[in-house]
C-alpha positions in Angstrom: -9.9 -0.4 20.2 -11.7 -1.3 16.9 -11.2 1.2 14.2 -12.5 1.7 10.6 -9.6 0.9 8.2 -9.5 1.3 4.5 -6.9 -0.7 2.5 -6.5 -0.1 -1.2 -5.2 -2.8 -3.5 -6.7 -5.3 -1.0 -8.0 -8.0 -3.4 -4.6 -9.7 -3.4 -0.9 -9.4 -2.5 0.3 -7.1 0.2 -3.0 -5.2 0.5 -4.9 -8.4 1.2 -2.3 -9.5 3.8 -2.6 -6.2 5.6 -6.4 -6.4 5.5 -6.4 -9.9 7.0 -4.2 -8.8 9.8 -6.2 -5.7 10.6 -9.4 -7.8 10.7 -7.7 -10.3 12.9 -6.8 -7.4 15.2 -10.5 -6.6 15.5 -10.7 -3.6 13.1 -13.6 -3.0 10.6 -11.9 -3.1 7.2 -12.9 -1.8 3.8 -11.1 -3.7 1.0 -10.8 -1.3 -2.0 -9.6 -2.6 -5.3 -10.1 -2.3 -9.1 -10.9 -6.0 -9.0 -14.3 -5.7 -7.4 -15.1 -9.4 -7.6 -11.7 -10.3 -6.0 -12.2 -7.7 -3.3 -15.7 -9.1 -2.5 -14.4 -12.7 -2.4 -11.7 -11.6 0.0 -14.2 -9.6 2.2 -16.6 -12.6 2.2 -13.8 -14.8 3.4 -13.0 -12.4 6.2 -16.6 -12.1 7.2 -17.0 -15.9 7.2 -14.1 -16.0 9.8 -16.1 -13.6 12.0 -14.6 -10.3 11.0 -16.2 -7.1 9.7 -15.2 -6.4 6.1 -16.7 -4.7 3.1 -15.6 -4.6 -0.5 -15.5 -1.5 -2.6 -14.6 -1.4 -6.3 -12.4 1.5 -7.3 -9.6 2.5 -9.7 -7.5 4.8 -7.6 -6.4 6.7 -10.7 -10.0 8.0 -11.1 -10.4 10.8 -8.6 -14.2 10.9 -8.8 -14.3 7.1 -8.3 -12.0 7.5 -5.2 -14.3 10.1 -3.7 -17.3 7.9 -4.3 -15.5 4.9 -2.9 -14.7 6.6 0.4 -18.3 7.9 0.7 -19.4 4.2 0.4 -16.9 3.2 3.1 -18.3 5.8 5.4 -21.9 4.7 4.7 -21.1 1.0 5.3 -18.5 1.1 8.1 -18.1 4.7 9.4 -15.5 7.4 9.1 -12.0 6.2 8.1 -9.5 6.2 11.0 -6.8 4.1 9.4 -5.6 4.1 5.8 -3.2 1.8 4.0 -2.5 2.7 0.4 -1.4 -0.6 -1.2 -2.9 -0.2 -4.7 -0.1 -0.1 -7.3 1.2 -1.4 -10.6 4.6 -2.1 -11.9 6.2 -2.5 -15.3 9.7 -3.7 -16.4 11.0 -1.6 -19.3 14.3 -0.2 -20.3 14.3 3.6 -20.2 14.2 3.9 -24.0 11.1 1.7 -24.1 9.0 3.6 -21.6 6.2 5.3 -23.5 4.4 8.4 -22.4 1.3 6.3 -21.8 3.2 3.8 -19.6 4.8 6.6 -17.6 1.5 8.4 -17.1 -0.3 5.2 -15.9 2.4 4.3 -13.4 2.4 7.8 -11.9 -1.4 8.0 -12.0 -1.9 4.8 -10.0 1.1 4.7 -7.7 1.6 8.4 -6.9 -1.5 10.3 -7.8 -3.7 7.5 -6.7 -2.0 7.5 -3.3 -2.5 11.2 -3.0 -6.2 11.0 -4.0 -6.9 8.3 -1.4 -5.1 10.2 1.4 -7.0 13.4 0.5 -10.3 11.6 0.5 -9.7 10.0 3.9 -8.1 12.7 5.8 -11.2 14.8 6.5 -12.5 12.0 8.7 -9.2 11.9 10.6 -9.2 15.7 11.1 -12.7 15.6 12.4 -11.8 12.8 14.8 -8.7 14.6 16.0 -6.2 12.1 14.6 -5.6 9.1 12.4 -2.9 6.9 10.9 -1.9 6.6 7.3 0.5 4.0 5.9 1.6 4.4 2.3 3.2 1.6 0.4 6.3 2.7 -1.3 9.2 0.4 -2.3 12.9 -0.3 -1.6 13.5 0.6 -5.2 12.9 4.2 -4.3 15.8 4.0 -1.9 18.4 2.3 -4.1 17.3 2.6 -7.7 15.9 -0.1 -10.0 17.2 -0.7 -13.5 14.4 -1.3 -16.1 11.9 0.2 -13.6 12.7 3.9 -13.7 9.0 5.0 -13.9 8.1 2.6 -11.1 11.0 3.8 -8.9 10.2 7.4 -9.6 6.5 6.9 -8.6 7.5 5.2 -5.3 10.1 7.9 -4.6 7.3 10.4 -5.0 5.3 8.4 -2.5 8.1 8.6 0.1 8.4 12.4 -0.4 4.6 12.8 -0.2 4.6 10.8 3.0 7.3 12.9 4.6 5.6 16.2 3.6 2.2 15.1 4.9 3.7 13.8 8.1 5.2 17.2 8.9 2.0 19.1 7.9 -0.3 16.9 9.9 1.7 15.9 13.0 0.3 18.8 15.0 -3.2 17.6 14.1 -2.7 14.1 15.4 -2.3 12.3 12.1 0.7 10.1 11.6 1.9 9.2 8.1 4.6 6.6 7.5 5.7 4.6 4.5 6.4 0.9 4.2 9.1 0.0 1.6 8.9 -3.6 0.6 11.7 -5.3 -1.3 11.1 -8.2 -3.7 7.8 -9.7 -2.6 6.1 -12.5 -4.4 2.7 -11.2 -5.5 0.5 -11.5 -8.6 2.2 -8.4 -10.0 5.6 -10.2 -10.4 4.5 -13.8 -10.7 6.3 -14.0 -14.1 9.5 -13.5 -12.2 9.3 -15.6 -9.1 7.7 -18.5 -10.9 10.6 -18.6 -13.4 13.5 -20.4 -11.6 16.2 -18.6 -13.5 14.7 -15.1 -13.4 13.5 -15.5 -9.9 17.0 -16.4 -8.6 18.6 -13.6 -10.6 16.2 -11.1 -9.2 17.0 -11.9 -5.6 20.8 -12.5 -6.1 21.6 -9.4 -4.1 19.2 -10.1 -1.2 21.2 -11.4 1.8 18.4 -13.6 2.9 18.5 -15.2 -0.5 14.7 -15.5 -1.0 11.6 -13.6 -2.0 9.5 -12.0 0.7 6.0 -13.1 1.2 3.0 -10.8 1.3 2.1 -11.9 4.8 5.6 -10.7 5.9 4.7 -7.2 4.9 1.5 -7.2 7.0 3.1 -7.1 10.4 5.3 -4.1 9.6 2.4 -2.2 8.0 0.1 -2.9 11.0 2.9 -1.8 13.3 3.0 1.5 11.6 -0.8 1.8 11.9 -0.8 0.9 15.6 -0.1 2.5 18.9 3.2 0.5 19.0 4.6 3.2 16.6 3.0 6.2 18.4 6.2 8.3 18.2 6.9 7.6 14.6 5.9 9.8 11.7 7.4 10.6 8.3 9.5 7.4 8.3 10.2 5.0 5.4 10.5 1.5 6.9 12.4 -0.8 4.6 11.5 -4.5 4.7 13.6 -6.2 2.0 15.6 -9.1 3.4 18.6 -6.8 3.7 19.0 -5.9 0.1 19.4 -2.1 0.5 22.2 -2.7 2.9 24.2 -4.0 0.0 23.7 -0.9 -2.1 
């Protein structure tokens, strides 16, 4: 059955991969991103392929903008029934080099932004008697990440938030699960995977010996948002080429 899905961070990377798969599955999808032009280009491409997609520009760290964005989604597509929170940023810094500003921005986008989007969407799900939320965390929250303490902390918070919301909302028909990608080649880390030396060093502990692709995260995310996972909630599904098994 076609549902209204909102995907944040959907102009590129994992978010765009998820949005494409949801549209392919027949859902009406809102692509939310700080890059409004990129989101519109992606939505136009999806519409050209026969899908239903709308673009909404939003910085998830801006709570008022988040509320306005979800109001726009409702006006254009209808109440939100599925939510995938893929918007996120990362930064590679040694602990001593992490500034207060860098810490605050990472937390604001990755953790507080996730919370703001969930809180903006959940009234629709409560009114409908149920819904599905997939947060995008990271395998770094499971095993630690040197030079990424602020990023790992933000994603660890996303997993804890996911578990708490799952327990709170399970009786109300809302399932909340987290997807934890490992090293995935996206625009955020292009500087790493395009560098042959750094790219190989980054995935040295990945048993599959390669970077993941954004499209490879779409299937697991859509699984968590579908009836195929109807008895799952509060889980953190790791998709990392086996890396965390080595920790």
